[in-house]
C-alpha positions, 0 to 999 in steps of 0.5 A: 717153411721147414727144411728149405735152402733159403738165400737172403740177399742183404741179409746182414742188414736191418730187415735182412738180419731179422728175416734170417734169424727167423728162417734159420730156426728150421731152414738152411739160411745162406746170407748174401751181403757185401757189407756196405750198408749191413753190419756183420754183427747183425749176424755174427752169433748165427755165423759163430754157431753154424745157424747160417752160411755167410757169403761176402758178395755184391749183387752187381756180380751175376756169376757169384749169384748164380753159384749162391743160387745152386739148389736153393728153394727160395730167395728174399732179395732184400739187398739194396741202397736203401736211401732216398738222399743217397740215390739223389746225390748218387743215382748211378750208383743207386741204379747199379745196386737197385736196378742192375742188381735186381735184375741179376738176382732174377736171372740167377734165380731163373737159371737155378729154377728157384721156386719163389723170389720175395723181393723187397719193394718200397712205399716210396713208389707211390710219391706225393699222390694225395689219395689215402690210403694207398693201394697197389692198383694206384698209378705210381709217381716216384720222387726219387731214383731210389723209388724209380729203382724199386719200381723197376725192380717190381716191373722185372719181377712181373716180367719174370714171372709172365716170360719165364715162369719165375714165380715173384712177390714184390712187397712194398714196405711202408715204414719199418723199425726194430731191432738191428736198424743202424741209428749211426747211419747218415741216412738213419731212419726216424725211429732209431735216429729218434731213440739213439738221441734220446738215449744220448741226451740230445733233442730230437731232430725232425725235417719239416714242420712234423705234421708228415705222417707215416704208416710204421710196421714192427720187423717182426710183422714184416718178417711174417709177411715175407714168410707167408708170402714165400709159402703161398701162391700168391704173385704180384704186388702187396703193400706191407704196413701196419695200416694206420698213420702217425705224424712225426711229432706225435711219434716224437712225443710217444718216444719220448714218453716210453724213454721217459725223457722230454728233450725237446724238438729241433724242426729243420728244413724239409729233405728233398724227395721225402713224401708229405704222408703215408698210409697203406691199404693192407687188405690185399695182403691180408686177403692173399696171405693172412698178413695181419700185424701183430704189435701196436705202434706203442708195443713195437717201439717198447721192444724196439727201445729195450733193444737199443738199451741193451746195445 
């Protein structure tokens, strides 16, 4: 993808900033973010070097989105309130941003004849269905308002493709990790939380018995999947993951081994809305746009830890 005008909503966040960084090499990139969960520091170097444009705005506002999307070729929609616990404590705000905000993005893209919208969905839509691996044609079973919101966004993408001819792709991210992920958030993801605690000399905290499993994918592989999905004719829903799973206990041991620090593990009660096991079938994305992760979990963890040590 070269010489295109691209908007990344939520582009100051974790995945969005990595995506903006990669796209800015050969394209005109506009980052749209209200900085409620994203951080300007994630993209400050890109702004200072004029590699991207930054617009502070909220996707709950349709007018600013319509103005921002003028002349835009592609929209990568990463903006969201990315938290299961927060959606449970405040479902109205989660719905406003994750559902109405996504609808606003699609309307603005339709009205500006955007070539394609790539939507960041989530593996949380599968819920606790016992069948593994998770396939895109399985019946969803969302367990939280966050998961309901992401599933609603997928349905809106489908409808806008069918009713208005707006090409859309919904990428169901599994557990993404890597540089620029915020370990200070109250709802920080497990890997940055583990790394931050180890570097700070604290024992690791695992919610539950630690035998729950997750399918992790390094953020560079997610960025590549987004760009491949945008640049091809594929539409619909696709799993984006590593295609392998690891338990929280084994993940903790791996991180402590790489950091050469064994600080112990504290187990606390499970969190409401968390799924027990997660593993993706990624064959559909591989077939349609050659999604093949290049980073093993060990290599991705080493890169991530290296980045955190520099901060």
